[in-house]
N, C-alpha and C positions, 0 to 999 in steps of 0.2 A: 164144376159148378156145384156139385153136391157138396165138395168139401168147404166151399166159399159159404155155402148155406149153413153148413153145420158150424163153421167158425162164426158167422154172423149170429146165430142163435146163442152160442156160448158167451159171446161178447155182450149181447143184449141182456142175457141172464145176469151177468156181472153188473151192469149198469143198474139194473133194477134191485138187485141184492144190495149194491152200494148205497143207493138211496134209501134203503129200508134200515140199514145197519149204522150209516154214519149220522152222529148227532146233529141236531138243527145247527149248532154253532160252528161246525167245521168249515174252515175257510174253502171257498170255491166248491162247496158241496154239490150244487147242480152243474157246474161247469165240467167237472171230470167225466161224468156219465154222458153228457152232451157231446164232449169230444170223441168219445168212445163210439157213440152212435153215428156222429159225423163221419168217422173213419169207416164205418160199415157202408154208409152211402156213397163215400168216395170209391171205395173198392167196387161197389156196384156201377158206378160211372165208368170205371175201367173196364168193367165187363161190356158195358153197352157200347164202348168204342170198339173193343175187340171184336164183338158180334157184327157191328155195323160194317166194319172193314172186311170181316169174314164173308159177309153177304155181298161184298163188291160195291157198296155204296161210298166208299172213299179210297183214296189211293193210299200206298203205304207212307208217302211223304207226309200226307194229311194226318194218317194215323199217328206217326211219329211226332208230328207237331202237337196234336191233341195230348199225348203222353207227356211230352215236354213240358207244355203249359200247365197241365195238372200237376205234374211233380214239383215244379217250382212254387206255384200257388199253395198247394196244400202243405208241402213240407215248411214252407214260410210261415203259413197260418198256424200250424201245429206247433212250430218252435216258439213262435212268440205266445201263444196260449200257455205253453208248458212253462216258459220263462217266467210269465206272469204269475202262474200258479206257485212256482217255486219262490219267486221275490215276495210275493204277498204272504207266504207262509213264514218267511224269515222275518219281514216286517211285523207281522203279528206277534212272532216270538219275542222280538227285540222289545216292542212296546209293552208285552206282558212282562218282560224282565225289569224293565224301567219303571212301570208302575208299581211293582211290588218292593222296590227298593227306595230308600231314604236317600236321594242325591240331592244335594243343595246346588241349585241352579242359580248362581248369583256371582256376578263379576266384582272383583275388588280391584282397586286402582292401588299401584304400589308407588309411593312417593319416590321422588328422584333421589333423595338423600339415601334410601334404602338401596337403590340400584347401585349407587356408587360405592356403598359399604360392601355390597355383594360383590362388585368387581374387584374390589381391593383384597377381599378375602380370597379370591380366586386368581389374584394376579400372578402369583408364581406359576401356577399350572397352566394357565391360559386355556383352561378347558373346563367343560362340566360334563360329567358322565361319559368322558372319553371323547367328546366332540367339542370342536373349537367354539369359543364363545363368541357368537355372532354380534358385530358393532362394539367389541370390546374396546377398540382403539378410539372410538367416538365418545366414550364415556368419561374419559380422562379429564 
């Protein structure tokens, strides 16, 4: 239990230090330390179940059921949270890249005459960039 206590103190210090150091605009600035502190609480719950069973207040089957339920729920929740953090960071990066680029977002319609001349230009090869031309037979 002493090692759990020491590890909990170190993890809590990290969470506090992260909040001090991380700039205000960082994605999920508060969620990361909250997950760290939540993990400390979950490990504390594991200790409560262990002690409760050790004192004879639950059977080994009930103890195993508690551990299994907590494992499934905690691991699922943490996986979802970390996936959200990662995908949010990628989304933020992509938006930042697109905002800083001059990308024309407009569709242009290609007249049918141009499509037929395009097909005629590539008729002998029957492919474009090494791939078959889809619908090439229908354009004739």
